N, C-alpha and C positions, 0 to 999 in steps of 0.2 A: 520358768514361766508357767503360769497356770493355764488351764484350758479356756478360761474366759478372757484372757488378755489378748490384745491384738499385737502382732509382731510389728516392730518399728520398720518403716520403709524409708530408705534413703533415696534421694533424687526425685524427679518428677513422677507423678502417678498418672497413668492414663486410664481414665474411667471407661474406655472403650468407645467414647464418642469420636475420637480421632480416627480410630480404626474403622468404625462404622461409616464414617464419611469418606472412606476410600483411601486412607493412609495418612501420612503426616500432613500437617498444614502446609508445609513448604512445597510438597509435591503438588498439591491442588492449587497453590498460589501460582504455579508455573503456567497455568492456562489463562490466567487473567490478562496479561499483556497482549497476547495474540487475539483473544476474544474481544477485548476492548478496541483494539486496532481494527478488527473486522467489523465490529458494530459501527464505529465511526465512519469507516469507509463505505459500508453498506448504506448508512443514512445519507452520506454526502452523494453517493451515486443515485440513490432514490430521489433526492432533491433535484439533482441535475437532470434526471430523467423527466421529472414533472415540470420543472421550470426551465424553459428553453433559454440557454445562454445567448442565442442569436437575437432574441427579441426582448429579453428582460434586463432591467437595470439592477437586478439583485446581485449580479456578479461584478467583481472589481474589474476595472480596465487595467491592462498591463501598463505600468508606468513607462517602460522603455518604448513601447509602441506609441503611447500617447505623446511622449516628448519628442521622439525621433522618427517615428514611422517605421522603425525597424522591428521585425518579429524576433522575440527572444525564443529560446528553444521550447518554452512552455506555451507560447501563444497558440491559441486554438485548441488547447488540451481539453478544456471544459466542453467546448463545442464538439470535439471528437468523442468524448464520453457520451454526450447526449445522442449523437448520431449512432454510436455503437449500441446503446441501450434500445434504440429504435430499429436496429437491424440494418443500418445504412453504412456499410463498410466503406464504400467508395467515398461518401461524404466525409467519413471520419478520417480517411487517408488524406483527403484534401485539406482538412482543418489542421491536422498535425500527425504526420506519418510516424514520427518518433514515439508519440504517445500510443499509437496503435500497436507498435512493436513492443514497447515496454510494459504496457498494462497487463498482457497475459503472463509475462515473466514475473511481474510482481504478484499476480494472483496465485501462480504456482508456488512461489516462495512463501506466501502467506499460508497456503494449504499445508505445505510441509512443516512450517513453524507451528501451526495449530495442531496438526496431527502428532508431531513429536511431543508437544507439550501435554498431550493427552495419553502419552505412553505408546503410541503406535510406532511400529518399526518401519520408518520411512527413510529413504536415502538422505544423507546429510550432505549438502552442497557446501563445500568450503572454497571460498574465494581467496586468492593470494593477496599479499599485502598491497599490490599495485592495482587491485580491482577498482578502488575508488578513483584513482588517477585516470584509469581507462574510461570510466563512466564520465568523469568531468571533461576529459578531452573529447569524447564522442559528442557530448552536449554542446561544447563550444564549436566543434566542427559543423554539427548540424545547424547551429545558430548562424554561423557564417555562411555556409553553403546555401541555406534557404533564402538568404538575402542577396545573393549574387545576381546581378542583372544579366544572367545567361538564360536564354530561351528555355533550354531543357530543364534547368534547375528551378525555374520559377514555379514549377508545379509544387514545390515544397513549401512555398509561401502559404501562410494561413489566409484562406479566402475570407473576405469580410462579409 
């Protein structure tokens, strides 16, 4: 080979653009799902903060509550978010106590997911194979208990 010839290169050639962007395209693509999820949830929360679910017809009516008068586990969730974003914890608990407990857990899970996708060394929470069943059972139990006509439990009903 003469000094003016270029050596043959086999395989993909990296012009440095990938490295300059912070690594492989796959590594950077890992932050897109949590970022998109966070953006959608932030937009939904902002909308729920501005538009009051108690007075606006912009939000759907729960079909179960509309047809039967029974609160589903999610009834009052949007009103609870609205109350939380306005600093009214007691009202949020009145609308949906389960949402008030679950929302911070979901927020922490999202922060861990986003942080790990950016390469931060954060704890990884692993749930067992029965975690989904436990969550579903908890939701059903909450849905049943909040509708029982027992004085002390009626506080769990979604106030209208």
